[in-house]
N, C-alpha and C positions, 0 to 999 in steps of 0.2 A: 101095541106100541104107542098109539095115540094117547091112551090113558096113562101110560107110563110117563110120557112127556109132560102131560098136565100135572100129574102128581109131583114130578120133579120141580116144576115151576112154582107150585104152591109151597113146597118145602123151602125153596129158595126165597120166596116172598116172606114167609114167616120168620126165616132165619135173619133176613134183613131187618124186619121189624124188631126182632129180639135185640139185635146189635144196636139199633137206633135208641131203643129205650134204655139199654145198658149204658150207652154213652151219655144219654140225657141224665140218668140217675147219677152217674159219676160227676157230670158237670154241676148238677144241683148240690152234690155233696161238697165239691170244691168251693162252690159259692157260699154255702153255709159256713164252711170252715173259715173262709176269708172274712165273712161278716162277723164271725165270732171273734177273730183276732182283732178286727177293727173296733168292735165294741169294748174289748178288754183294754185296748190302747186308749180309747176315749175316756173310759172310766178312770184309768191310771192318770191321764192328763188332768182330768177334773179334780181328782184327789190331791195331786201335787199342787194344782192351782189353789185349792182350799187351804192347804198347808202354808203355801207362800203368802196367802192373804192375811195371815195372822199378824197383828201389830206387835212390834217389839216391846218387851217388858221394861219396866222402870229399873234403873240401876242406882247403886249407892254412889253418890258423888265423892264423898270422903274416901271410901274404899278404892274407888277408881283412881283418884289422885295418888294414893299411896302405891298402887300397883304400877302406875306409869312412872313414878319417881324411882321405884325400886329397879327399873330397867337400867337406869343410869347410876344407881347407887347413891342418890342424893336425898336429902331431907326436904320437908315442906318449906316453901318460901311463898311470899305473897304473890298471887297470880297463878300458882300451880294448879289450884282447883279449877279455875275457869279455863285454863289452857287444856287441862286433861279432860274436862267435860266436853269441850268443843271437839277434841280428838275422838273421844268415845262416840259422840253423836255422829260424826262423819264416818267413823269406822262401821257403825251400825248400818248406815245407808248401803255400804258396800258388802258387808259380811253377814247380814241377816239371812234367814232361809230364802233361797232363790237369788240372793245377791241383789245387785242394783237392777231394778226392773224397768225403769223409765225408758231405756233405750233398747229393750228386747224386741227382736224381730221374729222370734219363733214362739210357738205356744209352749207352756201356758202363759208365759209373760206377755205375749202379744195381745191376749184378750183381757188381761187383768187391768183394771183402772183404779181401784181403790188404793192399793199400796203405792203405785206410781204417784198419785196425788198426795198421799201421805209423805212420800219421799220429798216431793217438791216443797211442801209446807215446812218440813224440818230443814231442808237445804237453804231456804230463804233465811231462816233464823241463823244458820251457820254463816251465811254470807254477810248478814248484818253484823254479827259479832266479830267475824274476821276483819271487817272494815273498821270496827271500833278498836280492835287490837292494833291495826296498822296506823290509824290516824290519831288515837288518843292514849290507849292504855300503855303502849310501849314507848311513848314520847313524853318528855318532861315539859315541852312547850312547842308552839307551832313552828318555831324556827329550828327545831332539833332534827337530826337525821333519822330517816325511817329505818326500821330494822330490816336487814337483808333477807331474812327468812320470811318475814311477813310480806315483803314486797312481792314474793313469788306466790305464797299460799293464798293471799286475798284474791288476786285475779283468777287463779286456777279454780277456785270455788265458783266463780262466775262463768265457767265454761258451759257450753251448750249442754242441757240436760238430756237431750235425745240423740246425741252423736254415738253411733255404735261402731264406727270404724274410721280410721285415719284422722285423728286418734279417737279411741273410745272415751266416753266421759270418765269411766273408771280410772284410766291412766292419769288423767289430769287431777282428779280428786285424790288419788293415791299420792301423787307428788306433793299436793298441798298438805296432806296429813304428815308426810315425812318431814316437811319443813316445820310443821308445828311441833313435832317431836324434837327437832333440832333446837327450836326456840325454847321449848320447855327445859331441855338439858342445859342450855346456856344460862337461863335465868336462875336455875337451881344450883349452878356451879358457883361456889363462893369465890373462886379465883377469877371469874369472868365479870367484869364491871361494865362491859359494853351493852349487854342485853339486860333490859329492865322491864318491870311491870309496875306502873304507878297506880296505886289504889287511892284515887282522889275523888272527892265528891263531884267535881265538875266533869271528870271523865265519865263517871257513872251516869250523870244526868244527860250527857250527850248521847250515850247509847240508849238510854230509856226513852228519849224522844223518838228514836227509830222504832223501838218496840211499841210505843204508844200508837204510832201511825199504822203499823202493821196490824195490830189488834183492832183498831178502829175500822180498818178496811174489811177485815174478816167478819167482824160483827155485823156490818152493814150488808155484806154479801150473804151471810147466813140468814139474816132477818128477811131478806128478799125472797126466801123460799115460798112465801105466800105473797100474792099480789098486794102492793101498797101504793097509795097515792101520797107522795111526799112533797112538802113545800120546799122550793128551791132556796137554799140558804148559802149558796156558793160564795156570794160576795157580801153577805150581811155583816153588819158590825163596823163597817168603814165606809164613810160617805164618798170618799174618792176612789174606791175600788172599781176596777173594770175587768171585763173578760173579753177574750178575742171574738167569741160568737155568742150572740144573744140566745138565751134559753127561756123556756116557759116558766111561769111562776109556780106551776105545779107539774110534777113529773110522775109518770107511772113506772114502777119498778117491779120486776118479777124475774126470778131466776128460771131459765129454761128447765123443763122437767128432767132432761137427761143430764143436767149439770149439778143437780141438787146433791147427789152423793159425792160428786167430785169435790165440791166446795167443803162439804162436811169433813171428808178425810184429809183435805189440805189443812183445815183448821186443827184436826186431831194431831197431825204431824207437827204443825207449828207450836201448839201448846205443849206437846210432849218434849220437844227440844228446849223450849223456853223455860219450862219447869225445871229442867236440870241446870240450865245456865243460871237461873236465879238462885238455886240452891248453892251453886258454886260461888256466886256473888256474896251470899250470906257468909261464906267462909273467908273469902279474900278481902272483903270490905267490912269485916266485923267491927273494926275500930271506928271507921267512918260512920257506920250505921248507928253505933252506940253514941257517938258524939252528937249526932243529929237526932237522937231518940227516934230512929226510924226502923228499928229491928222488927217491931210488931207489925208495922205496915207491910214490910217485905214478907213476913210469914203469912199474912192474910192473902197476899197475891199468890203465893205458892199454894196455899190451901185451895183457892178457887181453881187454879190450873190443875191441881190433882183431881178435883171433882170433875173436870172436863174429860178425864181419862177413864171414867167408869165404863164398865163393860156394856156393850150394846147387846141386849138380849133378844133382838129380832134380826132375822137374816137380811133384811133390806132396810134402808133408811126411810122411815115414814115421813110423810109430808102433810099431816093433818092440819086443818085450820087452827088458829090460835086457841079457840074455845070449843073445838069440835070433838067428835067421838074418838078419833085416833090421835096418837101422839105426833108431835112434830120434833124430830130429833135436832133439826137445824136450829129451831128457836131455843131449845134447851141449851145447846152449845153456845149460841149467841149470848144467852143470859150469863153463863159463866165467864165468857170472854169480856163482856161489857163490865162485869163487876171487877175483874182483874184489871181492866184498862182504867177504870175510875180510880182504883187503888194505886195504880202506877202514877197517875196524875198527882195524887196526894203525896206519894213518895217523892216524886220529883220536886214538888214544892218544898217539902221538908229539907231535902238535900240542897236546895238552892238558897235557903235562908243562911244569912251570915252568922 
C-alpha cells in the first residue's frame, strides 16, 4: 500500500511537470507568433515610409495650365500659367503619396522628416507668390482694390504648418486652393473685367526681390554645413548704419549635425516649386521679357534650378569637408542656388532698366 501511494505521487508529479512544460511551450509559441506579427507590421511601416519619402516629380507647366483652364472651359489668358502652377504645387503638397506629412501624429509620417522639410520649402515659395498675387499681380496700382479671392487664399497659406486638428492645416490650404481656382476662372472669363492679372516688369521685380532674399538665406544655411569663420558684414556699406545689439567682427557658423538633411530637403522643396513658378513666368511675362531682352537670363535661372533637382544616389545626405574624401551634398546644392540667385539679381537689373 505504501509503495502504491509513492508511485501515485510520482505519477502525479510527472503529470504536473508535463502540463507545465506544455503551457510553457504554448506561451512561447504565442510569443513567437506575436513577435512575427510585430515584425511584419514594422517592415510594412518602414516600406510605406520609404514610399512616402519620394520627392514629387516635375510637371509640365503649359500642360498643367491647359488642364486647369479646361475645367472651366476657358482659353489661355495672361496670368493663367502662373496661377495654375501655384495651384498645382499647393495640390502636390496635399495629394502626393502620404498626403501632407508635416502635421502627422502617427507613423510612418510621425518619424519622417525629409519630406516635411521639403513641404515647408515649397510652401514658403507658395506663400511668397500668393503674396505677390495679392499685392502686385492682381492690382493695377497701390490704390486699387484687392481681389476678394486672393484676400482669402494668401493668409490661408500662412496657416500653421503643424496643426493636425481644429482645424487641420489641410483644410486651410484646401480653401486657399479653391479660392485660386475661383480667381483663375474669373481672369479667364472674357465677360469678367473685375478680376485681372497684370504682367508688368515692376510687378515681376517686386516678387523677384522676395525670391532673391529666400535663395540667399538658403544658400548661407546650406554653406554652413561645414564650420566657417565669417566676417560680420551686417552693417557694412553705410557709415550711418546701426544695429540694436553689438556683434563680434567675426562669427563662427555651423549647422547642427541633425539639421543638415533638414535644410537640404527644405532647399530641394523650395527650388522645385520655384522652378515651376519661373517656367510659368516665362509664359505669362513673355512679352515683357522680350522687350527687356531678359528671356535668356530667365532660362539660365531655370536651368540652374533644374540641376538642383538631380537625383541623390546615396541613402543619406553626406557632409564631407569642402575638399575632403566624401561629397558634401549641401555645398553642391548651395552652388546651384547661389548661381540661380546671382542670375536673378541680373534679371532684376534688366527688368528695372527703362
